N, C-alpha and C positions, 0 to 999 in steps of 0.2 A: 504493499500499499504506500503510495506517495506521501510525502510530508504534508502536502497541501490537503489531501483527503483525510489524513489522520487528523490534522488540525480541525477540519470541518466536522469530523465525527465527534471529537472530544467536546467541541462547542455545542453540537446539536444534542449529545447525550445529557450534558449538564443542563441545557435549557429545558429538555423535556422532563427531567427529573424535578427541577425546580417548579415547572408549571404544574406537574401532577401533584406535588406536594401543596402548592398554593391552592389548587382546586379542592383537594381534600380538606384543607383547613377552612375554607370558605363554607363547605358543607357542614362543618361542625358547629357553625353559629358561635363564634368566639366570645359573644357577650355573656356566655354562662360564667365567665370569669368576673368576679367583682374584685378587680385587681388592687384597688386601694386598700381593701381590708384583708388581703392575704399577704403572707410574708414570703413573696417571690422576688427573685432577682430580676430587675427590669433594666434592659439595655437599649439605648438608642444608638443605632448605627448611622453614620453619615458618610456620604461620598460627595465630594464637591471640588470645583475649581479645576477640573480637567475636561472630562466630557461625561454626558449621561448622569448628572447629579441625581442622587437618590437618598432615601432614608428608609429605615426599617425599626421596628420594635420587636425585641425578642424578650419573652417573659418565661423564666424558669426553663430555658433551652428550647422554647417553642416560638416559631415565627408567628406573630400575631398580625402584623401588617407590614407591607413593603410597597414603595411607589417611587417612580421616577418624577423628577420635577417637571419634565416636559409634558407630562399629562395634565398639568395645571396651567402652566404658562404658555403652552402651545408652541414652544421654541424647540425644534427638533435637536436632540443631543445637548440640551441645555447644560452649561457648566456652572451656573450660578449656585449660590448657597440654596439648599432645598427647603426653604421655609415652608412653602405650601405642602410639600410632601411630608414634612415633620408634623405639621398641623393635622393632616389627614391621619397619619399613623397614630398620633396620640389620641385622636378622637376615636378611631377604630378600637383601640386598646382600652378606652375608657379611663385614661390617666392623664395627668398633667406633667410638665417638665419637673415639678417638685417631687414627683413620685419616681423619677428615673434615678437608678442607683449609679450607673456609669454611662459615659458617652464615649463611643469608639469611632475614631476616624480611620479611613481605610488604607492609609499608607504613612510612611515615615518621611516628612517633608525635608528634614535635614539631610538624610541620605540621598534623597532624590536631587537636592540642591548641589551636593557634593559631585554627583554624576554630571550634572549640567555644567558646572564650573570646569571640571577636568576635561570634558568633551570640548567645550569652547576653547580652552587653553591649548589643547592638543591639536586643534584644527585652525587656530588663528593664522592669518586674518580672515579666513573663511568663516562665515557665520556671524560677522559683526552686526549686520542689520537685525538678525534674529536675537542676538545678545542684547542689543539696545532695546528691543521690543519686549523681551522677556523679564529683564532685570527690575523695571519699576514695579511690576506685579508681585515679584518675589520679595523685594525689599519692603514694599508697603503692606502686603497681605500675607503671603505664604510663609514667610519666615517668622511671622507673628501669628501663627495659626491659632494658638490657644486664645489670644486676645480676640482674634477675628470671630472664631466660633462662638465664643461667649457674648460678644457684642451682637451677633445675629440672633442668638437665642433670646437675648433680652428684648429684641424687637417682636419676638413671638409672644413672650410673657414679660411684661415690664417688671414684675415682681421676682423674676428668676434671680437666684443667688449663685455666685460662682463657686459653690461648694462641691459640686459633683466632680468625680474624677474624669479627666479627659485622657483617654488612652489612645495610642497610636499603634496600630497593627501593621506588620509589613504587607506590602501590596499582594504578594503571592500567597501569604498566609490568609488574607482576606478572601482570595479566589478559592483556595482550598477549602476553607470553612463554608463558603456559600454552596459548594458542591457536596461536601461530605455530611455536614450536619443535617440538611434536609433529606438526605438519602435514607433508604430503608436498611442500610448496612451498618453493623456494629463494628466491623473492621474492613478496611479497603486500601488498596493501592491508590494514590492520588497523583495525577499528572496535571500540571498547569502550564499552559502555553499561551503567551500573549505577546504584545509588542515589547514592553519593558515595564518593570515595576520601578523600585529604586535603582537596583543594578541587574536583578534577575530577569531573564527573558523566557526561561523554561525551568521547571522545578518538578522534581519527583519527591514524593513523601508517602507517609502512611498515616492512616487514621485508625485509632483503637479506642472504642468507647467515647469518652469526651475529650481525648487528646489527639493532637495532630503534630507529627514531627516531620519537618522538612529535611530530607536527607542529602540532596545533591541539587545543584543548580547550574544552568548555563548563563553566562553573563553577557551584558551589553559590551560591544555592538553586535555580536552574533545573535541573531534573532529570527526565528521563523515567522513571527508576527510582523516584524519590520520588513522582512522580505515580501510578505504578502501585501503589506501597505505600499511598498515600492511599486509593486505591479499595479496596484489599485491607482496610484497616482500616475503611472506610465500610460494607463489606459484611459485617463481623462476623468476619473472619479475623485471625490474628495476623501482625504485620509481620515481615519477615525469616523467615517460615516458611510463611504461607498463600498466597503469591504464586502458587506452582505450581497451586493449586487454581483460581485465576482462569484461568490458562493452559489448564487442563483443561476448564473450563466454556465458555471462549470459542468453541469450534467449534459449540456448541449454539445460539449466538445467530443471529439472522437479520439480516444486514447490510443487507438491502434493505427491512426493515419501516419503516413511518413512525415507529414509536416509537424505533427505533435512530437514525434520521436526526435526530429531535428531540433526542436525547441528545447526539450528535455536535455539533450546531449549538450547544447549550447549553454543552458543554464548551469549545468554541472561543471562544464569545462571553464566558463568565464565568470560566473557569479558566486557560486557556493560550492564548497567542498563538504560532502556528507561523510562523517566518520563512522566507524564500525558500531560505536555505541549509540548512534542516532543523533548525536550532537552535530552542529554544523560550524563551519568557518566561512564567513563572508568575505569576498574580495573588496575590502574597505574602500579603496580609491574610487570605485565605481558608484558608491552610494553617498548621498549628500544629507546625512542626518547625524 
């Protein structure tokens, strides 16, 4: 199976499992919980400032509500702080911000900033315009994420106090958790493949009970996801948006045609080396990220 097809299968299986779980939860009519009066651990999950901002409420290990901000502000792939999604999740759970025990952000911003600085430095003077565009947002908002998140939460509830723990999970641990915890399995092997988290681009791990252990990772700039995004851009689609269109178009291709075989050979010869363990090494000078 090609890396592209494996990537699509992993994404689809995860999507179907999560959708199936959400459907089952909706049928259980979650308002049988009277959460304020029960001693259950309540977590608010937040994803923001990248793409597809979202929020979720997890109570005692169960997903009570989850939503993307784009469903409310009608801005596709919205990256803003998910205020409306948070309001929706709190309402569905029947709780307020004061009832939340911990707040979890989906990645570690300082590690991500480290990668960005190192990448800009190693490629200078290339990327200067991108650097000048990105740095104000980082210095004004992302490097002060604790302050920024708490400021946004006070907009949702002016009486909110900054006493809740604000935790930061690694990007790929967040992906692993979103696949493993809603699944019906008590133990499982976990594979995460995306563009890039803080540094990791692909991760393997294991889940046992309530614990997830990440065992090995492939690191930026070698990335199956970024390779996929490069082809997305090359074919005229928007990165972090149009990848699903390539997935939709892929079944119409003919894997046995001479033209397809020629492209596969060219890609393996010029763009990417595939190692025996499944990891890849990209021909870095040919990519501009």
